[in-house]
N, C-alpha and C positions, 0 to 999 in steps of 0.2 A: 506491500498498499505507500502511496504517495505520502511523503511528511507533512502536515501544517500547521499553523500555532492558532490557538482558541486566544483573541484579542479580545477584553474585555473593555472599555467604557464607561466609567463612572460618574451620568450627568446626573443633573441637578435634579432633574424630574421621571427620567427613563435611566436606563442601562441598556449599552447595547453590546451585545457581542457577535461577534463576524471568525471567518473562516480567513484565514490567511494563507495563502501557498505560497511558493515563486517568487514573493513579492506584491500581489494581488489577491484582494477578495474574491473569494470561488465560490462565495454562496450570497445570497439577498441576507442580510446582518439581520439576528433576531434582536427586536425591541421589547424591553418590559418595563414599560409603566409603572409609577408609585405617586403618592400623594405623600405631600407633606404636609405639619399643622404647625399653621396661620394662626397666632394669638395677637389678640389686641395691642398687646404693649409692645408689639414689634419681634417677638420670640417667633423663628423659624426650626422646629421641630423636629426629630422622624426617629421612629419606633429603628434604637439598633438591629435586632432583629429583623426587620422588614428591610434592610439594607442585605444583609447576607442572607435572607432568602431568594428576597431578588438577583442577585448574583447567581446563585446557584439555579435559576429559573434560564436566567436568559444563559449562561455557559451549557447549560443540558438541551436547550434547542437547540445553537450554534454544535454539540458536541453529535445530536440525530444527525442535522445538515453536515457532518462529514462523514457517516459511517454509510449517507446514503450516495454522497462522489463519493467512499472511496479515498476517503483522505484519513489517515491516522494523525490525533495530535499527538504533538510530543513536550508541547510547552504552553503554560498561559501567559499572555503579558497582558496588565494592569495598566486602563492612562485612566486620571480622576479628574474628577473639579476638585480646586485648591479651597482648603481652609476651613472646611466640615471637617470638626473633632469629635469625639466620642471617650467620656469619661472613666474609664475603667478601674478594680479593686489592682490588688497583688496578682492576681490570676489572670487577670483580663477580661472579667464579667462587668458590664454594666452595671454604673452606679448612678445611672439619669439615663438621658435620652439623648440623640442626636442634637450637637448647637448648626446648623445648616449655615454654608457661607454668609449667606443672602442673611441673616439675621445681624442687624444693627445697632444694637440698643450699646454698646460698647462704648458712644459717646465719651465720654466723661473722662475713660481710661484710652483713650484715643489720645485726648487732649493732654494729656500726664504723657504718654508715653512720650509724644513732640517734643516737651520740654526737659527729658530723662535722654534722650536721642540723639542729639546736634547729630550726631552723621550719618542718620537715619535712609539718606536718599542712595548713599556710597555702598553703605551696607546691606541691606535689605531690598533695594529696586523701587520701593515707593517715593513721592518728594514728602510724604509726611504718613505717618502712623492711620489705618482704616478701623473704621469700627467694624469692617468683615473682616479683617486679618485673625486669625490664631493668637497671637501675641497678645491681641486686643479685649481677645473675648476669655485666654488662659487667664490675663486680669483681672475682670469682670467674675467669672467663676471663682477666681481666690478670696476675693472680698469679700461675697455676696454667701457663698456658699461653702465656701473651704476649698483646698484644692483635694482632686483625687492623686489616689498613687498613684497613678499613668495618664497623661494622654493619647490619644489615638484618633491619625488623621483617617480621611475615610477610607484609602488605599491604605494603609497598613490593619483597621479595623478588619477588612474584607481579606486582607493576606492570612487574617488570624483566623479566619474565621472558616477558609477554604484549608490552609498549611498545621494551624493549631499556633503557629507564630506568627508573633506582629515584628516587623519590616517594613522598608519604605526606600525611597529615593530623596537624595538631598535636592532636586526637583522637586518637586512639591513641598517639602519644607522651605525650599530656597525665597520660596513668596510666603511664610508663612509668619514673617518678622524675626525669629527666633535664629537664624542661620545668617551670618558674615556670605555671602554667593562669594566675594574674592577671595574667597579663604578656603569655603567650603566646611566650615569649622562652624558650632555657637556660637553665639556672642554674648557672651558672661553680660555683658550691661544689658541685653534686652532679656534672659534671663531672669537676673539682679531683680529686673524692673516686675515681673509677672511675680516672682517670689518662688519658681520651681528653677528645678537644678538639672543638674544634661541626664539622668536618669529616669527623669517622667516623661519626655517622649522616648517614641519607640527607636532602636536601633536603624542607620541608614548609609548610604552610598552612593554612592554614583548610579546610573538608574540602573537599572536590570543588574546589576550585580549581588544582590544580595537574593537570594533565592532558597526557597522550601519546598519537599513536594509536597502534591495533595494528599489531606489524612486517606487511610483508607476507606471510611463513610462517605468522603465527598467521591471520591475518584469511583465509585459502585452507585451512587447516584448519577455524574455523569457517564459512567462508561466508556470510565478510560482508564489508562495506569494512574499510578501512583507520578504524574507527570509533575517539573516542578512550577513553580508561581514566580513572577517577575514581576516589580515593582518598578514602572517606564517613563514614568514621569505625569505634568497635568497635562490636560485637553489639546491646549494650542499649541508646545512646543510639539505632543507626535503627532499631530496637525500640518502641522509646515513637515517638518520630515516625512510624512505617508503623499507629503503635494512634492517633495523633491526639494525643499529649499535647506538646503544642508549646509554651502558650503559660503565663505565671510562674503558677508551683503545682501546673499540669498535672502529674498521675498515670498510672503504668504499672504491672501486676504482670507479669513476665514467671515461667509456670510450664513453664520448659522444663529443662534438666538443671539448671542452677541456677534458684531461686528470688530474683527481686530486687524487691524493689521499689521505684520510679525515681522523682525528684519535678525539676522543671526549672526552673532557677531564674532570674532577672533579672540576678545578682549570683554572681561564686565564692563559696563557702565553704569554710568545715574540715571536716573529718568531728569527730565527738564520741566515736564509741563504736568499736573493734576492727574491726566488721564494715559499717564505713560508708566508702563511699569517693566522693570529688567530685573533678568532673573537666570539660570542654571541652566543649561540648554543638556538634555539627554546625551547629545553628542559628545565624545570626548573633547577636553580645549574650547567648546565653545559656553556661549552664553550666549542669549537675548535681549532684545528691547521691543517692547509693543506697545500700542494704542488700544484703546478699546472702548469702545461704544457701547457698556452693557445692556440696553435695553430693543435694539433693533430687530430681532427675529421676532419678538411679543409682539412690540409695537407694529409692523408690516403684518402680522398676522389675523392682531388685533381690527385694525384697518379696512384688511381685503374682508373680515367674518361681517362688521355692519353695513360697508359699503356695496361689496358685490359676494353676500350672502351663498349666494345659488353658481358663483364659476372660480371665488378662490382670489389665491396669492398670484398666481399663475398668468392669469384672466384681468388682475386689476394690474402686473406688472406691462404685461401687452398692453393695454388701453392707457397707459400713463403715457410708457414710451413713445408714440404717436408724436410727433409734433415737438419734442424736444428740441434746441429750449423752452420756457415755458413759461414766458411772462407776468407778472400781475400775479404771484400765486400767493394766497394766504402764509403767514409765517409759521410754520410750528416749528414748538421746543417741546422735547423729553420734559418732564418738573420733578421724577423719578415716581417709582410706585406701580410701576404704570399705566399712568397718565401723562398730560400732554398741554401743555395749551397751543390755541391757534388766536391767533389773529390780525384782521383784515377781512375774516370773514362776511361775507351782506348779500344782498340781492346779487343775483345770477352767477352764484358760484354753485358749483354742483358738486358728484361727487368724485369727477375727474379731478375736480381744483383739489381738493381734498385732498386725495391721493397724491397728485404727485406736488403738494405741499409737503410733504412727509418723505417722498422720494428726493426732492429737493435740499431738503432739509440733511437726512444721513450722504446723498453724491458729495455735501461740503463737508462733512466732516469724513470722507475718504479722502480728500482731495486734502484735507486739512493733514491726518494725521500721514499719509505718504509724506509728505511733502516734512514732515517733521524729520519722516525716518529716515529720509533719505536726502537729504540736503541738495546733495551735490547732480539729483537726475535719477529718473525710478531705474533700476537691474532691466536689462534686454528682456528678462523671463519675471514673470510676476506669477506667481501660482496660485489660484482659488480655489477656495473648496467652502462648503454649506449647503446647506439647502438651493438660498438663494443661486448659487451660483450652477445651478442648472436651468439658468432662464437665460434666453441668448438676449428677452428684452432687457434685463439688467446689467445683463456685462457690458451689452451696447452701450448703455448709459453711464456705464464707467470708465468704458472707453474715449466718450467725446468727454470726460470729466478730468481723467486723468491724461490723453493724449498716447495711452496705451491698452490693449486690448488684454486684458487678464487669461492665462491659459488657464484653463478647466481644467482641475484633478482629476486623475482617471478616476477618481470614485467619491463617493460627496460628504462617504464618513471617512475620510482620512486619516485621521486619527485611530481608529481601528489600525488600518497601514505600518502606519509610524511604528505603533508601537510593538508589531513586529521586528520588524527593521530593529529595533533597537537590542530586544531580544537575539537575533541575528548578529547584530555587530559584538556583541558582548559571550554569546556561545552558539553558534549555529548549528542549523535545526540541520540535518543531512537523513 
């Protein structure tokens, strides 16, 4: 049987699992959605057991596809959303719900961290501490409830559920605020600020270098051998690798839930804008700098459901693209929390004008982010993935905005391919 890798993307509203063989997706990915618990106080929580079960469900579906395709899984590759954490006891048992990265309650802690950690942009890759970061969330947890024995990020928790051992990678930890991205080591000042020590996070190393075999129970449920499980980095970095943006200066645009412009670097960088993030790449001796517009996909889908309820996003994009550029459209601005403001809406403005207003805003963000990442000019080949990268109408609008047409990646879910490629770089599957 031909070998393959089971790749698992731990997304914010769904986990996606796919088969990667010879560097390509060998079957349609399995999507396993789940629900988060949104509280009135801004808390966003999830049952850790739901995460573990959803991971097993998605992987089991992908493993079935492997058997049907005559493929033999040789490894599991994890890529993950960042910042979501699970508090656990000494034996790895949860002592509370998972706190999702979109939970934004740690405002006070973020402000205090900015004063306590003046070198934050260079060391942690954010212009200033954010309430969404693991650092600020852990500090808030310690003050309000006391610290647990250990903190596990979501990828580390899923590794524990699959193998019985908790471990991760410096790509995900590098976005949490506790690790110095320049040295790939824990930052003593950040640990002290939150009141924790080096033994409380899970062990981590360069992407995919740490691995453990599936437990006997997990292997039996998936119908595979006790293959190793690797933690391969965050979803955006793996998406860039899966799309082929691996060399220094290479570019990647992700048009998914978030809109991301991503540049691969040969040395660590410090962000210059609040919407930029710098971090450690899953690739050896590589780092990244990215720009992000976090609510892009959700806002576009909401507008399509509102304005083109029977047709969807594709039809909205095609209708709006005709006749671009568009003079006199309303002023659309996202305000956070899935909301937006619209100025200049009056008699005569129909759904086409509203749809174009939103697209005009996001096209402007593409131009701003790309211009900041490549001030000397865009790379000759700019890769694109994510749901809206499948739309010729959208890519045509981006081309008109940038003067360069992004090259569509082979797969919409490039992060699955990227995670598998990171494993192959560390431990070739033959």
